[in-house]
C-alpha positions, 0 to 999 in steps of 0.5 A: 935204661932205668925204670921210671917211677908210676905215678902213684909213686910220683904223688905218694913222693910229692904228698910225703914231701908236703907233709914234711914240709908243714909238721913243723907248722902243725905241731906248733898249732898243735902246742898252742892250742894245747897252752891255750886250754891249760895243757901246759904239759902237753903243749912242751912236747909239741913245741919241741917236735916243731923246733926240731922239724925245723931249727930256725923256727924260733916262736916254737922254741919261745912258746917252750919256753913260756911253757916251761915258766908256767910250769915254774921250770926256771932253768928251762924257761932262761935256756928257751929264752936265751936261745930264741935271743940268739937266734933273733936278738931284735925279737 
């Protein structure tokens, strides 16, 4: 018979799952704060991490595109805007 996991192991696994579930939103909120403070280049890193953690989360891609636009990175901005329209055409 297989050994039962300890209560500590179950709690640790649940905590890890919860952290993975909120990671996209945490990165997005940090990126939004950085973007609002004018730390545009730094915000892109968090928006990209948010989008990578949850690929269908288009607001992260939209804000990354806006950040690229603010930095004058036209091609990157347009690619981001196109990606948002591809997943959310009514946006």
